[in-house]
C-alpha positions, -999 to 999 in steps of 0.1 A, spaced: 189 280 -184 194 246 -161 193 226 -193 219 244 -212 240 242 -178 234 203 -178 245 198 -212 277 218 -207 286 194 -178 279 164 -200 303 180 -225 329 185 -198 322 151 -187 330 136 -223 358 157 -227 375 144 -193 372 110 -206 346 94 -182 329 62 -197 293 63 -195 278 38 -169 258 16 -193 289 5 -213 309 0 -183 281 -22 -172 274 -1 -141 241 13 -131 211 23 -155 193 48 -133 195 67 -102 171 75 -76 172 111 -62 155 123 -31 156 153 -8 149 141 22 111 152 36 108 171 3 108 156 -33 120 128 -52 132 124 -91 151 97 -110 172 99 -143 178 70 -164 211 61 -184 196 76 -216 193 111 -199 216 137 -210 217 147 -173 226 113 -162 262 111 -174 266 147 -165 257 142 -129 280 110 -128 306 134 -141 301 157 -112 304 134 -85 334 113 -70 347 83 -93 354 60 -62 348 57 -26 355 89 -5 374 90 27 376 122 41 360 143 70 336 122 91 309 151 93 300 176 63 290 213 76 264 223 92 230 240 77 222 236 39 204 208 19 207 171 16 203 148 -14 209 109 -15 214 93 -43 207 56 -51 221 42 -83 202 12 -94 215 -18 -117 184 -28 -136 164 -4 -118 164 -29 -86 196 -36 -72 214 -8 -51 250 -2 -68 261 28 -54 253 55 -27 260 92 -27 255 115 1 252 153 -11 252 182 11 251 218 -2 258 238 24 253 273 34 282 290 22 276 272 -14 301 247 -12 290 208 -22 305 179 2 298 142 -14 304 110 5 305 82 -20 299 41 -8 293 12 -23 274 0 5 247 11 29 262 2 59 298 21 52 292 59 64 322 69 41 334 100 44 329 137 32 348 151 3 344 188 -12 335 188 -50 349 216 -71 316 220 -92 296 228 -64 272 254 -82 266 230 -112 259 201 -89 236 216 -70 214 235 -102 214 198 -114 198 182 -83 172 209 -81 165 206 -121 158 169 -115 135 172 -87 121 205 -102 112 184 -129 94 154 -109 58 151 -113 44 149 -75 21 118 -70 -16 127 -68 -34 127 -34 -68 122 -31 -84 132 2 -118 120 15 -138 145 38 -142 135 75 -182 142 75 -185 118 47 -215 97 56 -210 60 59 -228 36 34 -261 25 51 -264 -10 61 -283 -34 42 -319 -37 61 -319 -75 75 -342 -101 54 -380 -97 68 -390 -129 86 -416 -151 64 -451 -151 76 -462 -186 87 -496 -196 63 -526 -195 74 -530 -229 73 -498 -239 94 -502 -260 127 -477 -238 147 -480 -219 179 -521 -215 191 -533 -230 154 -529 -261 176 -551 -257 202 -581 -261 178 -574 -293 161 -559 -307 196 -596 -299 209 -614 -318 183 -589 -346 184 -595 -354 218 -635 -349 217 -635 -375 188 -609 -399 209 -632 -397 237 -664 -404 220 -651 -436 205 -636 -445 237 -670 -443 257 -688 -462 228 -661 -491 225 -667 -494 266 -704 -497 262 -701 -522 235 -680 -543 257 -703 -544 285 -716 -579 294 -754 -581 285 -780 -591 310 -805 -617 303 -840 -613 316 -850 -648 328 -885 -651 339 -899 -668 370 -924 -689 350 -905 -721 345 
């Protein structure tokens, strides 16, 4: 039913003679968001794109400073080449079924609120776009998932049996000390002056 309604609105916009945005050098897509709820988008080749444009004011609005309280809010951002903001529409569907729109060409301009005639068609089209949007998949990780174990520290290599480290210096040191002491004692004896025995018989 909503798709048929969107096509009917598109036909009405064409009959009035509103040019398509892509033909007039305007935006090529529109981002539609319902704050805190959902988001969707339309491209210039979508049937509902021109239908939505025909339901909104053609120029900036100057009207009431505030929309009626209560209801549902939508933000429409029209983009040139899908990247450059070109136009901003704030739509408020009040609790009594009326629809109010604030249209500006600058994000800093608060604009003014005016009531649109096709309130029911506008609300149905916006709802259809957001219902057709695909929600992103959210992947959750359980809080009790154990953290990956840290890699064990590499073991210190065992010193070889012939390594002269630590207590292994003791034995060679003692042996070396004995050898050096023996050589020194022998050399000391060799250097002592020899005593010649002289006979008293001459």
